[in-house]
C-alpha beads as a LAMMPS data file, in Angstrom:
LAMMPS data file: protein, C-alpha beads

141 atoms
140 bonds

1 atom types
1 bond types

-500.0 500.0 xlo xhi
-500.0 500.0 ylo yhi
-500.0 500.0 zlo zhi

Masses

1 110.0

Atoms # bond

1 1 1 -242.487 -77.064 4.442
2 1 1 -240.115 -78.657 7.483
3 1 1 -238.990 -76.290 10.316
4 1 1 -235.119 -75.938 11.108
5 1 1 -234.478 -77.835 14.286
6 1 1 -233.371 -73.884 15.136
7 1 1 -236.402 -72.639 14.103
8 1 1 -238.568 -76.032 16.194
9 1 1 -236.123 -75.258 19.382
10 1 1 -236.583 -71.304 19.099
11 1 1 -240.231 -71.089 18.865
12 1 1 -239.940 -73.731 22.034
13 1 1 -237.252 -71.749 23.844
14 1 1 -239.823 -68.476 23.064
15 1 1 -243.516 -70.410 24.719
16 1 1 -241.302 -72.033 28.040
17 1 1 -239.696 -67.625 28.124
18 1 1 -243.964 -67.127 28.243
19 1 1 -244.354 -69.408 30.556
20 1 1 -241.362 -68.334 32.441
21 1 1 -241.073 -66.127 35.367
22 1 1 -242.737 -62.491 34.806
23 1 1 -240.233 -59.762 33.751
24 1 1 -238.098 -62.593 34.905
25 1 1 -234.481 -63.641 33.026
26 1 1 -234.643 -67.538 32.746
27 1 1 -231.123 -68.870 32.285
28 1 1 -230.850 -71.165 28.994
29 1 1 -229.769 -74.500 30.785
30 1 1 -233.238 -74.166 32.451
31 1 1 -234.638 -74.012 29.043
32 1 1 -232.915 -77.015 27.659
33 1 1 -234.100 -78.482 30.823
34 1 1 -237.633 -78.130 30.553
35 1 1 -238.634 -79.130 26.683
36 1 1 -235.405 -81.870 26.626
37 1 1 -233.159 -79.588 23.619
38 1 1 -229.490 -79.652 23.721
39 1 1 -228.021 -76.949 25.667
40 1 1 -224.984 -75.523 23.299
41 1 1 -226.859 -75.503 20.438
42 1 1 -230.107 -73.633 21.846
43 1 1 -227.487 -71.162 23.268
44 1 1 -226.679 -70.550 19.574
45 1 1 -230.344 -70.477 19.010
46 1 1 -231.534 -67.373 22.104
47 1 1 -228.272 -65.472 20.811
48 1 1 -229.601 -65.299 16.861
49 1 1 -233.118 -64.661 18.691
50 1 1 -231.234 -61.986 20.821
51 1 1 -229.431 -60.454 17.293
52 1 1 -233.096 -60.234 16.129
53 1 1 -234.399 -58.196 19.200
54 1 1 -236.413 -60.555 20.139
55 1 1 -235.324 -61.637 23.615
56 1 1 -233.281 -59.727 25.909
57 1 1 -230.325 -61.189 28.183
58 1 1 -227.894 -60.554 31.510
59 1 1 -224.832 -62.187 32.969
60 1 1 -224.824 -63.116 35.812
61 1 1 -226.582 -64.948 39.090
62 1 1 -230.205 -63.774 38.114
63 1 1 -228.915 -63.385 34.510
64 1 1 -230.270 -65.268 31.840
65 1 1 -232.965 -64.573 29.119
66 1 1 -236.457 -62.838 28.712
67 1 1 -238.470 -61.516 25.690
68 1 1 -237.983 -57.731 24.153
69 1 1 -241.210 -57.477 24.349
70 1 1 -244.846 -59.204 25.229
71 1 1 -246.233 -62.211 23.878
72 1 1 -248.653 -60.216 22.211
73 1 1 -246.174 -58.317 20.251
74 1 1 -243.693 -60.965 18.961
75 1 1 -245.160 -62.668 15.809
76 1 1 -244.239 -65.947 14.763
77 1 1 -242.938 -65.161 11.511
78 1 1 -240.168 -62.715 13.081
79 1 1 -238.819 -66.513 14.504
80 1 1 -238.425 -67.983 11.840
81 1 1 -236.977 -65.456 10.073
82 1 1 -234.821 -64.860 12.531
83 1 1 -233.248 -68.699 13.404
84 1 1 -233.665 -69.781 9.563
85 1 1 -231.915 -67.944 6.401
86 1 1 -233.514 -70.245 4.168
87 1 1 -236.975 -68.513 4.880
88 1 1 -235.143 -65.304 4.264
89 1 1 -233.476 -66.520 1.222
90 1 1 -236.674 -68.188 -0.215
91 1 1 -238.964 -65.598 -0.333
92 1 1 -240.574 -65.708 3.192
93 1 1 -239.582 -62.306 4.012
94 1 1 -240.413 -59.454 0.830
95 1 1 -237.958 -60.088 -2.148
96 1 1 -237.456 -57.892 -4.835
97 1 1 -238.359 -59.389 -7.928
98 1 1 -235.669 -61.095 -10.555
99 1 1 -233.790 -58.511 -12.620
100 1 1 -234.436 -60.427 -15.350
101 1 1 -238.402 -61.026 -15.683
102 1 1 -237.704 -61.680 -19.293
103 1 1 -236.455 -65.717 -19.133
104 1 1 -239.490 -67.284 -18.241
105 1 1 -238.129 -70.213 -15.556
106 1 1 -237.028 -67.370 -13.823
107 1 1 -240.567 -66.505 -14.020
108 1 1 -241.702 -68.927 -13.440
109 1 1 -239.442 -69.138 -9.543
110 1 1 -240.439 -65.623 -8.838
111 1 1 -243.939 -66.878 -8.861
112 1 1 -243.512 -70.046 -7.264
113 1 1 -241.638 -68.554 -4.247
114 1 1 -244.397 -65.701 -3.994
115 1 1 -246.709 -68.076 -3.579
116 1 1 -245.172 -69.594 -0.899
117 1 1 -244.432 -66.592 0.524
118 1 1 -248.206 -65.638 0.842
119 1 1 -249.171 -69.353 2.158
120 1 1 -246.109 -68.656 4.892
121 1 1 -247.689 -65.423 5.551
122 1 1 -251.106 -66.642 6.046
123 1 1 -250.303 -69.058 7.688
124 1 1 -248.709 -67.744 10.586
125 1 1 -248.417 -64.192 9.547
126 1 1 -250.502 -63.162 12.341
127 1 1 -249.585 -65.676 14.887
128 1 1 -248.146 -64.804 17.576
129 1 1 -246.299 -65.288 21.362
130 1 1 -249.573 -65.088 22.497
131 1 1 -251.289 -66.984 20.373
132 1 1 -249.088 -69.932 21.170
133 1 1 -248.580 -70.441 24.688
134 1 1 -252.097 -68.966 26.045
135 1 1 -249.961 -65.972 27.587
136 1 1 -252.971 -63.345 26.291
137 1 1 -250.624 -59.495 26.371
138 1 1 -249.468 -60.114 29.492
139 1 1 -245.426 -58.137 29.210
140 1 1 -242.874 -60.853 29.659
141 1 1 -240.235 -57.435 31.201

Bonds

1 1 1 2
2 1 2 3
3 1 3 4
4 1 4 5
5 1 5 6
6 1 6 7
7 1 7 8
8 1 8 9
9 1 9 10
10 1 10 11
11 1 11 12
12 1 12 13
13 1 13 14
14 1 14 15
15 1 15 16
16 1 16 17
17 1 17 18
18 1 18 19
19 1 19 20
20 1 20 21
21 1 21 22
22 1 22 23
23 1 23 24
24 1 24 25
25 1 25 26
26 1 26 27
27 1 27 28
28 1 28 29
29 1 29 30
30 1 30 31
31 1 31 32
32 1 32 33
33 1 33 34
34 1 34 35
35 1 35 36
36 1 36 37
37 1 37 38
38 1 38 39
39 1 39 40
40 1 40 41
41 1 41 42
42 1 42 43
43 1 43 44
44 1 44 45
45 1 45 46
46 1 46 47
47 1 47 48
48 1 48 49
49 1 49 50
50 1 50 51
51 1 51 52
52 1 52 53
53 1 53 54
54 1 54 55
55 1 55 56
56 1 56 57
57 1 57 58
58 1 58 59
59 1 59 60
60 1 60 61
61 1 61 62
62 1 62 63
63 1 63 64
64 1 64 65
65 1 65 66
66 1 66 67
67 1 67 68
68 1 68 69
69 1 69 70
70 1 70 71
71 1 71 72
72 1 72 73
73 1 73 74
74 1 74 75
75 1 75 76
76 1 76 77
77 1 77 78
78 1 78 79
79 1 79 80
80 1 80 81
81 1 81 82
82 1 82 83
83 1 83 84
84 1 84 85
85 1 85 86
86 1 86 87
87 1 87 88
88 1 88 89
89 1 89 90
90 1 90 91
91 1 91 92
92 1 92 93
93 1 93 94
94 1 94 95
95 1 95 96
96 1 96 97
97 1 97 98
98 1 98 99
99 1 99 100
100 1 100 101
101 1 101 102
102 1 102 103
103 1 103 104
104 1 104 105
105 1 105 106
106 1 106 107
107 1 107 108
108 1 108 109
109 1 109 110
110 1 110 111
111 1 111 112
112 1 112 113
113 1 113 114
114 1 114 115
115 1 115 116
116 1 116 117
117 1 117 118
118 1 118 119
119 1 119 120
120 1 120 121
121 1 121 122
122 1 122 123
123 1 123 124
124 1 124 125
125 1 125 126
126 1 126 127
127 1 127 128
128 1 128 129
129 1 129 130
130 1 130 131
131 1 131 132
132 1 132 133
133 1 133 134
134 1 134 135
135 1 135 136
136 1 136 137
137 1 137 138
138 1 138 139
139 1 139 140
140 1 140 141
């Protein structure tokens, strides 16, 4: 499995916010510059993270983005789900069983999707931004 660019950039930006000023807002162009990311694309990623309630934003001279919760409360799995539609489509979030379990091909596919979901949850299910950033459970707000 390969992470999408949206996930890669989102994780990099989130870790950057963990290391930013405690409780302060950081501008998207500063995050982009610090990690060498394309600013316009990163802005789209940050907006998706805001929509998923991972980030807060403020406009104005002292505006930018900050984490909506402490790094220890934000799971990597939540970031992936917020940023990669394929993750949701492929069962990385809970998914209802197939309505036609009597078809062998569909039943086999359901088993594969279930195993992939279990593997992803096993690998990063309890991993948080605090684990990635070394930020402990320090509040970002």
